[in-house]
N, C-alpha and C positions, 0 to 999 in steps of 0.2 A: 784794265791791268791784270795781268797775272801774277800770281801770289810767288816769289821765288823759291827755288827748291835747292835747300842746301844738301850737300852731300857730305857726310861725315865718315870719317874712320871707322870709329864704333859701328856705325850702323851697318857699313860695309860689312864688318867680321861678323856681325849679329845675321846677316843673311848667306855670308860664305860659309859660314862653318857647318849649317845643315847640309849643305850643297857637296861641302869637301867630304863629311862623313859619308853620305851616302853616297859618292863617287868611290870612295876608299872600300867600302862593305862589298859593293856589288866587283870591284876588283878581287875581293878574296874568295868570293862564292867559285868556286871551281866547279867544272863541267864533270860528270858521270864518269868513270873510268870506262874505255870502251870495253865492249863486250868481248873482243877478238882475244883480249889477255888473259880469259878463263879458259879458252879453247886448249884442251890436253893432248886432243889427237891420240887417245889410247887404242891398243888393239882389238882388244876387246870392247865392248859397249854394248847398252840394251838394244841398241839398233838392230840387230841382226840376229836371224834363227839360222842352224846349220842344220840341214835335212837331206836324206838319202835319196829323194825324188828328184825326178826330172824337172828343170827349171819351169817349163810350162804345165806341168802337173800341180808342182808346189802353188805357184800364183794363180790355177784354179782352184784348189784349198782354200787360199787367201780371200778370193774372191767371194765363195760361199761362206766363209765365215763373216767378213762385212755383209752381205745380205741376210745374214741369218742374226745380226743385230739392229737390222733398219737402216743400215748406211745405203745410200744412192750412189751406186758404183758407175762409173765411167772405166768401160772396158776397152774402149777400142784399140789399147796396144797391149797382147796375151801378157805380156812378163812384165808390165809398168801399168799399175791400177790406182785408180784414184777414187776413193770412197767420201764423202760428206755425209755429215749428220748435224741436225738443230736443233738447241736445246731451250729452253725456254726457265731459266731458274727462278726469275721475278719478272712481274706484268710489263717493266719498262727494259728489261735487260733479256739479251739474247747471245747465245753463245754457239759458234760453230766448229766442229769437230771437221780437220781435213786428213786424212791418213793416206799416205804413198807408199804403195808397194811395189818394190822392184826385186825381182827374181833373176839372179844370175849362175851361171854354171863356174864353180869354182875347183877346178881340179877333179875330183872322183863323185864330189856331191855336191848341192846347191846350196845357195844362201839366200834368203828372202830378205831384204833390208826394209826397214819401217820407218817412217818419219810422220808424226802427227803435230799438226799444227792448229794452236786453239786462236780462236779470233772471239773478242768479245764487242759486242754493239750493246748501244743503249739509243733509247728513243728520245730523240729531243723533239722541241715543238720550234718553230721558228714562225715570227710575227715579220710585220712590214710596216711602213709609215707611209705617207704620203704628205708631198711638201705644198706650198700653196704660197707663191708669191705675186705680191701687186708692187705695181712700180710707185714709188716714192711712200710705201708704206714699211717694206722690208717682206719677208717672206717667214711660213711658221711650217711648221713640221709635226702633222696628228697620226699617233700609233692608229692602225688600220687592225683592226682584230683580224686574223686567221687563224684556220686551224688547219695547218699545216705542218704535219709530225713527221719524221722522218727516222729511220735507223742510222746511225753514225758508228762507225769504227771507231773504237776507244783502246785497245790493246790487241796486242797478237805476240803469241810466242810458241816456240816449239818446246813441244812437253817431253821433259826429258827422265820422268820418272819410269824407272825399270819395272816396277810393279804394273803399269799400264801396258807394255809391252809384251811382259812374259804373260799377263791373262790372253791376250791374243794371239801368242804364239803356242801356247796351251791349246786354245780352241781352233787353231789350224791344226796341230799336231793331230787332236782326236778326231778331226774329218780323214785322217789317213787310214784309219782301221775300214 
């Protein structure tokens, strides 16, 4: 015969109180504010450079500037360039910079619009396990050592540092001479 289980109110409150507190704390945790709320849409930004050169020539200078700094450039569209460069600041971390340059005619002059995206990767090791099931005895799972490492994207953001773009635009402007 199985022993009787008595369910008392004090026991219920001791179990329910931590659960209730955890639920309340989870409800109070708020999600971060959406990033679009900080968008100002200012008329002058660090992402644009004005020049008296025609758009095609301006983008050609942009292409030469990127190539001179070790960027791999996809120039399949002459007025819309994409360049990328990889960095490895630590042995298990890698950073990729991707720059997009777009050259447009804006009235009597041209404007080069630049956008840089920084993507961070980390080397992650992955293991696996194998399972064995025997009828009547149950199953076991045994770790299986593997040497599978892969780069995993851990973050991505648009570079908004005006100094970064200013250095690029100065280089492009010096190629004009």
